[in-house]
ROPA-784741 format. One record per residue (C-alpha): x, y, z; residue in three letters. Coordinates in pm, 1 decimal. Example, Ala and Ser with C-alpha at 12.3 -4.5 7.8 and 13.67 -1.06 7.14 Angstrom:
+----------+----------+----------+------+
!        x !        y !        z ! type !
+----------+----------+----------+------+
!   1230.0 !   -450.0 !    780.0 !  ALA !
!   1367.0 !   -106.0 !    714.0 !  SER !
+----------+----------+----------+------+
This chain:
+----------+----------+----------+------+
!        x !        y !        z ! type !
+----------+----------+----------+------+
!  11758.0 !  18508.1 !  13642.0 !  MET !
!  12098.5 !  18470.1 !  13474.8 !  GLN !
!  12391.0 !  18515.7 !  13711.4 !  GLU !
!  12224.6 !  18266.3 !  13945.2 !  GLU !
!  12283.9 !  17999.8 !  13678.6 !  ILE !
!  12664.3 !  18026.3 !  13700.8 !  ILE !
!  12704.2 !  17842.5 !  14037.4 !  PRO !
!  12503.8 !  17553.4 !  13890.4 !  LEU !
!  12739.4 !  17507.2 !  13592.9 !  VAL !
!  12984.0 !  17275.1 !  13781.5 !  PRO !
!  12692.6 !  17050.1 !  13881.9 !  VAL !
!  12560.7 !  17047.3 !  13527.0 !  LEU !
!  12908.7 !  16962.5 !  13396.4 !  LEU !
!  12898.1 !  16643.9 !  13603.1 !  ILE !
!  12555.9 !  16570.4 !  13455.2 !  LEU !
!  12693.8 !  16640.9 !  13108.7 !  GLY !
!  12977.1 !  16393.7 !  13154.1 !  ARG !
!  12719.4 !  16133.2 !  13254.6 !  GLY !
!  12518.9 !  16209.1 !  12940.5 !  LEU !
!  12822.4 !  16216.5 !  12711.1 !  GLY !
!  12807.2 !  16584.9 !  12609.3 !  ILE !
!  13083.1 !  16845.6 !  12618.6 !  ASP !
!  13113.1 !  17164.3 !  12823.6 !  ALA !
!  12988.3 !  17395.4 !  12546.4 !  VAL !
!  12659.9 !  17203.9 !  12528.7 !  ALA !
!  12628.9 !  17228.1 !  12907.2 !  VAL !
!  12673.2 !  17606.5 !  12893.5 !  VAL !
!  12421.5 !  17617.4 !  12609.2 !  GLY !
!  12157.6 !  17430.0 !  12809.0 !  MET !
!  12217.5 !  17636.9 !  13123.8 !  SER !
!  12352.0 !  17990.0 !  13075.4 !  ALA !
!  12240.7 !  18003.0 !  12710.6 !  GLY !
!  11887.1 !  17896.6 !  12800.0 !  ALA !
!  11875.7 !  18165.1 !  13070.3 !  ALA !
!  11982.9 !  18428.3 !  12817.4 !  MET !
!  11705.5 !  18320.4 !  12580.0 !  ILE !
!  11457.5 !  18353.0 !  12865.8 !  GLY !
!  11597.8 !  18695.5 !  12948.7 !  SER !
!  11576.2 !  18818.4 !  12590.4 !  ALA !
!  11218.5 !  18703.2 !  12530.7 !  PHE !
!  11066.6 !  18651.3 !  12877.0 !  GLY !
!  10740.1 !  18847.6 !  12918.2 !  PRO !
!  10774.6 !  18866.8 !  13298.3 !  THR !
!  11145.8 !  18946.0 !  13332.8 !  ASN !
!  11141.2 !  19219.4 !  13600.5 !  PRO !
!  11501.1 !  19326.0 !  13539.5 !  PHE !
!  11467.7 !  19370.4 !  13164.1 !  GLN !
!  11111.8 !  19381.6 !  13031.5 !  ALA !
!  10976.4 !  19519.6 !  13359.8 !  GLY !
!  11213.8 !  19815.7 !  13382.2 !  ILE !
!  11193.4 !  19893.7 !  13009.7 !  ALA !
!  10811.5 !  19887.6 !  13001.5 !  MET !
!  10794.7 !  20103.5 !  13312.5 !  LYS !
!  11027.4 !  20362.6 !  13155.5 !  LEU !
!  10825.1 !  20344.7 !  12833.2 !  ALA !
!  10504.6 !  20401.7 !  13036.2 !  GLN !
!  10355.3 !  20070.1 !  12926.5 !  LEU !
!  10145.0 !  19837.7 !  13146.2 !  PRO !
!  10349.9 !  19548.6 !  13294.0 !  PRO !
!  10140.1 !  19281.4 !  13120.4 !  ALA !
!  10106.3 !  19457.5 !  12786.2 !  SER !
!  10149.7 !  19242.1 !  12471.2 !  ALA !
!  10181.1 !  18934.5 !  12693.1 !  PHE !
!  10052.5 !  18701.3 !  12422.8 !  GLY !
!  10303.9 !  18825.8 !  12166.9 !  LEU !
!  10590.8 !  18805.3 !  12414.9 !  ARG !
!  10494.9 !  18454.1 !  12523.1 !  PHE !
!  10472.5 !  18338.9 !  12160.2 !  ALA !
!  10818.3 !  18483.7 !  12090.8 !  MET !
!  10954.2 !  18312.0 !  12402.8 !  LEU !
!  10805.9 !  17976.4 !  12297.1 !  ALA !
!  10951.9 !  18003.6 !  11944.7 !  ALA !
!  11294.7 !  18107.7 !  12073.0 !  ALA !
!  11291.8 !  17830.8 !  12334.9 !  PHE !
!  11211.1 !  17558.3 !  12080.7 !  VAL !
!  11477.9 !  17690.2 !  11843.0 !  LEU !
!  11743.1 !  17705.1 !  12117.7 !  TRP !
!  11664.7 !  17353.4 !  12244.0 !  VAL !
!  11683.0 !  17212.9 !  11891.7 !  ALA !
!  12009.9 !  17396.9 !  11824.4 !  TRP !
!  12164.9 !  17276.8 !  12151.8 !  THR !
!  12056.8 !  16916.8 !  12094.8 !  MET !
!  12192.7 !  16925.5 !  11738.9 !  ARG !
!  12528.3 !  17051.6 !  11864.6 !  TYR !
!  12538.2 !  16795.2 !  12147.2 !  ALA !
!  12451.9 !  16503.8 !  11917.3 !  SER !
!  12737.2 !  16588.0 !  11680.1 !  LYS !
!  12996.2 !  16620.1 !  11957.4 !  ARG !
!  12944.5 !  16319.1 !  12178.3 !  ARG !
!  13205.6 !  16253.9 !  12446.6 !  THR !
!  13301.3 !  15951.1 !  12650.5 !  GLU !
!  13054.5 !  15886.4 !  12931.5 !  ILE !
!  13227.9 !  15907.5 !  13268.5 !  THR !
!  13007.9 !  15826.9 !  13564.0 !  LEU !
!  13126.1 !  15687.6 !  13895.4 !  SER !
!  12920.7 !  15393.0 !  14022.3 !  ASP !
!  13050.1 !  15410.3 !  14378.6 !  ASP !
!  12896.1 !  15750.3 !  14451.8 !  THR !
!  12597.1 !  15710.5 !  14681.8 !  PRO !
!  12277.7 !  15857.0 !  14544.2 !  ALA !
!  12138.1 !  16147.6 !  14745.3 !  ALA !
!  11772.4 !  16142.0 !  14836.7 !  ARG !
!  11547.9 !  16442.9 !  14821.4 !  VAL !
!  11376.6 !  16504.7 !  15152.0 !  SER !
!  11051.8 !  16683.1 !  15221.0 !  ALA !
!  11252.5 !  16971.5 !  15365.9 !  LYS !
!  11446.3 !  17006.1 !  15038.1 !  ASP !
!  11123.0 !  17026.5 !  14841.7 !  VAL !
!  10978.6 !  17281.4 !  15084.5 !  LEU !
!  11288.5 !  17503.0 !  15062.3 !  ILE !
!  11278.5 !  17484.9 !  14682.4 !  LEU !
!  10913.5 !  17592.5 !  14683.8 !  LEU !
!  10998.4 !  17880.6 !  14917.5 !  LEU !
!  11267.3 !  17997.7 !  14676.0 !  VAL !
!  11033.1 !  17980.3 !  14374.8 !  LEU !
!  10719.5 !  18115.8 !  14541.6 !  SER !
!  10817.6 !  18489.0 !  14540.1 !  PRO !
!  10860.2 !  18486.6 !  14161.7 !  MET !
!  10532.1 !  18302.2 !  14110.2 !  ALA !
!  10356.0 !  18546.8 !  14342.5 !  ALA !
!  10511.5 !  18841.1 !  14158.5 !  TYR !
!  10390.6 !  18717.9 !  13819.4 !  VAL !
!  10035.7 !  18705.3 !  13952.8 !  TYR !
!  10067.2 !  19030.9 !  14147.6 !  GLY !
!  10212.3 !  19227.3 !  13855.2 !  SER !
!   9925.6 !  19118.5 !  13630.3 !  ILE !
!   9631.2 !  19128.8 !  13869.9 !  ALA !
!   9738.1 !  19369.1 !  14144.7 !  LEU !
!   9980.7 !  19607.5 !  13979.2 !  GLY !
!  10279.4 !  19502.2 !  14189.3 !  TRP !
!  10622.6 !  19651.9 !  14130.0 !  GLY !
!  10976.9 !  19601.6 !  14251.1 !  PHE !
!  10896.1 !  19684.4 !  14613.6 !  ASN !
!  10659.9 !  19386.4 !  14636.8 !  GLU !
!  10908.2 !  19164.3 !  14450.6 !  LEU !
!  11187.3 !  19259.6 !  14691.2 !  SER !
!  10963.7 !  19195.3 !  14991.0 !  ALA !
!  10865.2 !  18853.9 !  14855.3 !  GLY !
!  11225.9 !  18747.2 !  14803.9 !  PHE !
!  11323.8 !  18875.8 !  15147.0 !  LEU !
!  11046.2 !  18680.8 !  15320.0 !  ILE !
!  11099.8 !  18363.5 !  15115.8 !  GLY !
!  11478.8 !  18367.4 !  15158.5 !  ALA !
!  11454.2 !  18432.0 !  15533.0 !  SER !
!  11220.6 !  18137.6 !  15589.5 !  ILE !
!  11428.9 !  17911.7 !  15362.6 !  ALA !
!  11747.6 !  18003.8 !  15548.7 !  GLY !
!  11598.6 !  17925.9 !  15888.3 !  VAL !
!  11447.5 !  17597.1 !  15770.0 !  LEU !
!  11774.3 !  17505.4 !  15598.1 !  GLY !
!  11962.5 !  17515.2 !  15926.7 !  GLY !
!  12140.4 !  17850.6 !  15897.8 !  LEU !
!  11950.9 !  18003.0 !  16187.2 !  GLY !
!  11865.8 !  18370.2 !  16218.2 !  VAL !
!  12229.2 !  18484.5 !  16244.2 !  ALA !
!  12346.6 !  18264.4 !  15955.5 !  GLY !
!  12057.4 !  18371.1 !  15735.1 !  THR !
!  12131.4 !  18737.5 !  15803.9 !  THR !
!  12501.7 !  18687.1 !  15725.8 !  ALA !
!  12420.6 !  18504.2 !  15401.4 !  ALA !
!  12177.6 !  18780.6 !  15302.9 !  TYR !
!  12439.6 !  19051.2 !  15363.9 !  LEU !
!  12694.6 !  18852.6 !  15164.5 !  GLU !
!  12449.9 !  18835.0 !  14876.1 !  GLY !
!  12394.6 !  19210.0 !  14896.1 !  MET !
!  12770.9 !  19261.5 !  14857.5 !  GLN !
!  12759.7 !  19067.0 !  14532.7 !  GLY !
!  12480.0 !  19290.4 !  14400.6 !  LEU !
!  12653.2 !  19615.8 !  14493.8 !  LEU !
!  12850.3 !  19652.0 !  14163.6 !  PRO !
!  12529.6 !  19608.5 !  13961.9 !  ALA !
!  12350.2 !  19862.7 !  14180.8 !  ALA !
!  12633.9 !  20111.8 !  14130.3 !  LEU !
!  12621.6 !  20056.4 !  13755.4 !  LEU !
!  12247.1 !  20124.8 !  13751.1 !  ILE !
!  12302.8 !  20439.3 !  13957.6 !  GLY !
!  12574.6 !  20563.5 !  13722.8 !  VAL !
!  12357.7 !  20488.3 !  13419.5 !  ALA !
!  12069.6 !  20678.0 !  13577.3 !  ARG !
!  12295.3 !  20974.7 !  13655.3 !  SER !
!  12412.5 !  20982.8 !  13292.8 !  ILE !
!  12050.7 !  20976.7 !  13176.8 !  SER !
!  11965.1 !  21258.9 !  13418.7 !  LEU !
!  12253.4 !  21477.3 !  13298.8 !  VAL !
!  12159.8 !  21415.6 !  12935.6 !  LEU !
!  11796.8 !  21502.2 !  13006.5 !  SER !
!  11848.2 !  21810.0 !  13222.4 !  GLU !
!  12124.1 !  21941.2 !  12995.2 !  GLY !
!  11898.7 !  21897.4 !  12689.9 !  HIS !
!  12167.5 !  21680.1 !  12532.4 !  VAL !
!  11902.8 !  21416.8 !  12456.3 !  ILE !
!  11738.8 !  21658.9 !  12211.8 !  ASP !
!  12059.0 !  21672.1 !  12007.5 !  THR !
!  12099.2 !  21293.4 !  12025.3 !  MET !
!  11741.0 !  21238.9 !  11915.1 !  LEU !
!  11788.3 !  21471.2 !  11621.7 !  GLN !
!  12105.6 !  21288.3 !  11517.7 !  ALA !
!  11934.6 !  20948.6 !  11546.2 !  LEU !
!  11605.4 !  21053.1 !  11390.3 !  ALA !
!  11756.9 !  21232.4 !  11089.1 !  ALA !
!  11890.5 !  20921.7 !  10909.4 !  PRO !
!  11584.7 !  20717.1 !  11004.9 !  LEU !
!  11325.9 !  20981.4 !  10926.5 !  GLY !
!  11288.3 !  20877.1 !  10565.1 !  ASN !
!  11324.0 !  20505.1 !  10634.3 !  ALA !
!  11022.6 !  20274.7 !  10662.6 !  PRO !
!  10916.1 !  20205.0 !  11021.0 !  PRO !
!  11017.4 !  19840.1 !  10985.1 !  LEU !
!  11374.0 !  19939.4 !  10895.1 !  VAL !
!  11394.6 !  20178.0 !  11190.3 !  ALA !
!  11262.9 !  19912.3 !  11429.4 !  ALA !
!  11510.0 !  19650.3 !  11306.6 !  LEU !
!  11798.1 !  19900.4 !  11324.4 !  ALA !
!  11733.8 !  19946.6 !  11696.5 !  MET !
!  11821.0 !  19581.5 !  11767.6 !  ILE !
!  12189.9 !  19594.2 !  11660.0 !  PRO !
!  12218.3 !  19939.8 !  11815.1 !  ALA !
!  12106.7 !  19800.1 !  12150.8 !  GLN !
!  12341.2 !  19502.6 !  12104.4 !  ALA !
!  12640.4 !  19732.6 !  12051.8 !  LEU !
!  12547.0 !  19936.7 !  12357.5 !  ILE !
!  12524.0 !  19617.8 !  12562.7 !  HIS !
!  12891.2 !  19540.2 !  12503.1 !  VAL !
!  12983.1 !  19858.6 !  12690.5 !  ALA !
!  12691.5 !  19833.1 !  12939.1 !  VAL !
!  12665.1 !  19461.9 !  13033.1 !  PRO !
!  12386.4 !  19522.1 !  13285.3 !  SER !
!  12045.9 !  19486.9 !  13116.6 !  VAL !
!  11876.8 !  19694.3 !  13385.6 !  SER !
!  12144.0 !  19963.5 !  13361.6 !  GLY !
!  12109.5 !  19966.9 !  12983.7 !  GLN !
!  11732.2 !  20005.9 !  13009.8 !  ALA !
!  11771.9 !  20307.3 !  13236.3 !  VAL !
!  12032.5 !  20454.9 !  13001.6 !  LEU !
!  11871.3 !  20394.0 !  12661.5 !  THR !
!  11495.1 !  20397.4 !  12710.3 !  MET !
!  11479.1 !  20775.1 !  12773.7 !  PRO !
!  11645.4 !  20817.2 !  12431.6 !  VAL !
!  11484.7 !  20543.5 !  12222.0 !  PHE !
!  11128.0 !  20591.7 !  12345.3 !  VAL !
!  11103.1 !  20958.5 !  12231.5 !  PRO !
!  11281.3 !  20857.6 !  11911.6 !  LEU !
!  11018.0 !  20594.3 !  11841.5 !  SER !
!  10747.3 !  20854.2 !  11903.7 !  ASP !
!  10908.3 !  21083.8 !  11647.8 !  LEU !
!  10928.8 !  20801.1 !  11393.4 !  LEU !
!  10571.6 !  20684.2 !  11455.1 !  GLY !
!  10678.4 !  20349.7 !  11607.2 !  LEU !
!  10496.8 !  20174.7 !  11887.1 !  SER !
!  10674.6 !  20194.8 !  12220.0 !  ARG !
!  10613.2 !  19822.6 !  12252.4 !  GLN !
!  10832.8 !  19767.8 !  11946.8 !  VAL !
!  11105.5 !  19980.2 !  12105.1 !  THR !
!  11100.4 !  19771.9 !  12422.7 !  VAL !
!  11111.7 !  19448.5 !  12222.4 !  LEU !
!  11407.8 !  19578.4 !  12020.5 !  ALA !
!  11589.5 !  19656.9 !  12345.9 !  TYR !
!  11510.0 !  19314.2 !  12491.4 !  GLN !
!  11631.7 !  19122.8 !  12187.3 !  MET !
!  11937.5 !  19339.6 !  12124.0 !  GLY !
!  12063.0 !  19336.1 !  12482.1 !  ALA !
!  11950.3 !  18982.6 !  12565.3 !  GLY !
!  12086.6 !  18806.0 !  12258.4 !  LEU !
!  12413.9 !  19000.8 !  12275.1 !  CYS !
!  12486.1 !  18825.9 !  12605.2 !  GLU !
!  12538.9 !  18504.5 !  12407.9 !  LEU !
!  12856.8 !  18670.9 !  12276.3 !  LEU !
!  12953.9 !  18906.3 !  12559.5 !  THR !
!  13303.2 !  18806.2 !  12685.4 !  PRO !
!  13219.0 !  18876.4 !  13052.0 !  GLU !
!  12965.2 !  18592.0 !  13054.0 !  TRP !
!  13194.4 !  18334.4 !  12895.6 !  TRP !
!  13482.4 !  18429.0 !  13127.8 !  ARG !
!  13251.9 !  18385.1 !  13426.7 !  ALA !
!  13134.5 !  18043.5 !  13308.6 !  CYS !
!  13491.7 !  17946.0 !  13224.2 !  GLY !
!  13617.4 !  18033.7 !  13570.5 !  SER !
!  13344.5 !  17825.3 !  13729.0 !  GLU !
!  13426.4 !  17534.8 !  13495.9 !  ARG !
!  13793.6 !  17547.3 !  13595.2 !  ARG !
+----------+----------+----------+------+
């Protein structure tokens, strides 16, 4: 999850002021951490899940390698963020007259209901072969129960759910457009020409060079296609056959897409504008 982090940035800014760190460090420990998880997460359904499905790879394939990469990237990002925060300390501003809120049993239960669909999906995708239909059903059930328990009622929960669907509509349209482009390229045999153009300069290169070259290529594509799921639908039908022609593992191709698209989001202007608007 990434966009879901943005509404939490104002709360984390208050925490940052209490800790004596600036806004950039707060974004680094919130949105930046989510981007690291997106780029290296082995169970990311919107990035790794879609890409591995299009590459015809099992959902849990190379889980150990992906988890090791996630752990290394996480440690590096935490150390980098802490180093930045320690060098740019700010004045601690914390109001003492603000009453402390207490966490009730209902709050804990609602939080567990929100997290349970993702936990169930991780198990189901590994042990039961679940896909996006089961993930969607889990979120729908968990969100409905959480809304009712939270005091929204049936009508309020339904209205909140429809409002959330409106926010996801642009991303859904982008995925649809990306899929239509991929379909036109495939049915019009344009992909064959693209593959030839991409494979020709890489044909004589070592496989390691070709694999590494895919990462900046995916990063450049991500600037124009900021949706990771839309980019997977658009690029995997091209890069997977290309990797087959070059003798590369499809797993390497998926990893190159994950790292190129995921790490590019640390620099993508849309993300920083979104975080900046929330901060203001």
